[in-house]
N, C-alpha and C positions, 0 to 999 in steps of 0.2 A: 517519186522521191527524187527531190533538188536538192542542189547545196544550200538552199533557205533556211531547209530544214537542221543541218549540221550546225549551221551558223545560229539558228535560233536557241537552239540548247545549250550552245557554248556560251552565248550573249544572257542568257534566264540566269546557266549558273553564276558567271561572273558579277553578275548585278546582284542575286537573292540568297547566293549559297557560300561566295566567296569573298573574301578569306576566313571572316567570320563562324565559327562554328554553327550550322544551319539548322533549322527545324525541323520535324519531323515531317512535317506538311511541304514545305518547300523539296528537301531530299525526297518527296515520295514524288513530287510533280517531274523533280528531273529525270526520276526512273522510268515515270509512266510516259514522257518524250523519248526517252533512248528505248523505251519498247515499240513506238511508232517507227524505230528506224528498221530498215532488214539490213543483213549481215553486210552485201557491200557498203551501204551507208555508214554501217560503225566504223567498219574496217577504215574507211576513209576518215572517219572521224580520228579514230588511235593513231592513224598514220600522217597526218597533217602537217603542214609546216610548224604551224602555232603547238606550242607545247600545251598541254590539258592540267589544269589543277590536277593533284595527285588523287582525290576522291574522286573527281569526276572520272579520270581515267581509273581508278577501280570501278565503278559502276561500267563504263565500257564495256572492260573487259567480260564482265558477266553478264552483261546483255548478250556480246556477241558468240557467248557459248551456247546461251539459248537459242542466237537467233540462226547458229550454224544446226543445230539440233532441229531447226524447220526446215531445212533444205531438204530435198529429194536424197536419197545414195549418189547417184551420179552428181549432183551440185557439189556434195560433198568433196566427192575425188577431185572434181574440178577446183575446189577454192581450196582444198589443200596443194596441189598439185603450183597455183596461184602462190601461194603465202609461200612455199620452196623456192618459189623462183623470185619472188620480193626481197627473200632474206639474203640473196647472193649480191646484190647491187644498192643496197639500202645505208646512209649512213649509220655509226656505230650505235646510237639509240633505239631507233626505230627499229634496226633489225633485231636488238634484242627482244623488242615488243613481240617484232612478228615470231623469231622463234620461241618465245613464250607461247604465243598462242600456238603455237602447230604442238605444245608439251601438252597445253591444256586440251584442245578438240583431237590428241590421238585417240582417243577410245570411242571417238565415235565416227571413226571411217573405216573404211574397209578395208582389209589384211591386204590386198594387194598396195593401198595408199599407207598403211602401216609400215610394210618395209620398206618403201620408197623413202618414209621419212627417216627409217633410221638409218637406212644405207648412206643416205646423203649426209646426216649428222655423224656416223662413224669414220665415215671417209674424210672428214674435215680436220685440216691441219689445226684448225682452232680447237683449243680443247674445251672449251666450257660448252661447243656443240657437243661433242662428244660425253661429255657428262651428262647432259639433258637425254641423250639416247641410252643410256647406262641408267636413270630415275626410269625413264619409259619400258626399260625390257625389266627392271628386276620387279615393278609392278604386272606386268604383263608376261609371266611365265607361259613361253610356248616352247616346244621343244624344236622347232621351226626355227626360230630364230639364234638356234645355238653355234653353226656354223659360223654364221655372221658375228658374232660375237668371238668366237675363237679366231676369223682372221683378225677383226680391230685389237685386238689382245696381242697380237704376233706382232704387227704393224708398229702400234704405239706403245704397249707395254705400260699401260695404264693402272694406277692402282686401283680404280672402280673397276674396271674389268675382272681385273685378277680375283674382289671380292665377289664380283657375279658368279664366277666360273668357280670358284670354291664352295658358294652356295647351291648353284645349280645344276652344274656337271655330274655326270656319272664318277664314282670312285678310279676305274680305270684311266680316266683323264687325268685326273689331280695324281696318279701315282706317276706316270708316264711323265709328266712337267712339272714333277713336285720342283725339282732344283730351280726350275725358273720361277715358278709360283712364288717359293717364298724368298726370291732375291727380291722380289716386286713387290711384297709383302711387309719382310725387313723387319721383324720384332713387332708388329702390330697386330692386334686384335684378331686379326684375319689369320695371323700366322698358325695362332692357337686352333681357330675350325679348321684351317688345313691339315695340319698334323693329326687334328682328332679322326681325320675320316681318314687318312691313308694309313694311319698306323693302324687301324682296325684292320685293314686288309693288309699290309707288310708291318709286321709290330720291328722288325730290323732298322726300319727308315728311324724308329727314336735316335738310333746313335747319332744321326746326322743333325735331329734338332736339338742334342746335347751341344755338339759343338758348335751352332748356331748363339745359340739362348737357352744356358741350363734353368734359367726361372720361368719360362713357355716349356721347358720339357718336363720340369716336376710339375707344372700344371697339369698337361696331358698325362701325364702317367697317375696323377691323381683321379682326374675325372677319366681314366678307363682300368681304375685300379691294379696298375701295374706294379708290381712291389720295389720300393727302391731302398737299397741296403744302409746302415745305419751311417758308414765308410763313405758311401756317394752321397747320401743327406748331408753329412758335417761335412763333405766336400764345398756342395753347394753354397751351405750357410756361410762358409768363408771365404767363397767368393762372391759374393753377392749383398755381404752384409750390409754395404754400404750403399748398395742400389734403391734407388726410390721405390721399384715394384717391391722391394721384401716384405709388402703385406701380402703380395699373392704367392711369394714363396713359401711362407710361414702357414699360410691356407690349406696350401698342398701338403706341406709337410705335415700337417695335422690330419688330415683327408688319411694320409698312408700310417699313422698310429707313431709319429717320433716324439713322444711325449717329453722324455729327456732333454731333448735338445731344446725344445720351444720351453721349457722350466728355464733351464739355462740363459734361453736368449732373455725371457723375461727381466730377468736378474740385471738387465743391460738396458734396459728400454728408456730410461731417461737419459744417457747418452746416446743413445741411437736417434731418438725423437730430436734430440738438439742439434747431431750431424744432418739430418735429414730438413729441419726448417733453416738450417744455414746453405745447405746445395740448394735448397730451393730460393732463397735470397739470392744465388748467384745465378741463379738463371733469368733470375729477372732484371739481372743486370746492376743490382743493388753493391755502393760500393763496400769498402771492410767498416767504414765509420757507421754508416746506415747500417749495415746488422748490428753493429756491437750495440747503437740506439734503439734500435726494434727490440733486442734482445734484453735490456735494461728493461725497458717500459714494459715487457712481458714477466721479467720478474716482479715487478713493482706491483703489476695487478694482480700477479700471483699470491706476492705477499699481503696485499690487500684482502682477497678474497678470504683469505687463512686467518 
């Protein structure tokens, strides 16, 4: 193979397929030309100095995955090591291409190469690289990766790492580190997943969740069928009546059987709905005048529908 083949592929594409939408036949010819190139040739094409048309770039990515699969196992390991070396010193756009390739090819390499890729990405100071490693670990659930993930979480305290730990680690680890994990999750959906697991093992930990976030507390109580007194439920409703997540709280109170509280709440629904919309507008950075005009327009539409 020579560089003239790469040049021909690019020239054919630029002349026959770009910039206008190409025909199925021309696209197929371009794909066939790419299929003639081995892994190294396609890699050079992707990482060349000249920028490729976006559609040709996607075709080349598809081809390189197939070309990689055609390599013998030892050659795959060498290719993965080469890509890792390339990722260290390349300019930003091409570095992203190399990192994306490593993510695409991850499942096609041996366990030692996978470990090398994960360790390299997890130890990087660049968060985007660590996020790639977390995505790979989410799909490749192997207990052997857990010490590596735990070390990365302690070092960087990334939200993605905390979510993976909550989903994949044993309950004993979650109970031991519940305070740090809760701090990293900080009210997101992962918080409920964390306490659903640890409260099953240690019910007293629910009290810690109540202090941190009452709505998540009510949700976890509902999911675990933990009773909530009328007094406690009333206090929660007063505390979070104007919270954007009020719907989650009402669902939880319904699961816990607090009919009377929900009947009282239903009689305030118009005012509560209005307040929530105004708060939503404020979060969007709209001025009072803009909020007022939107409110008037909504009323007018409601009258027209009536």
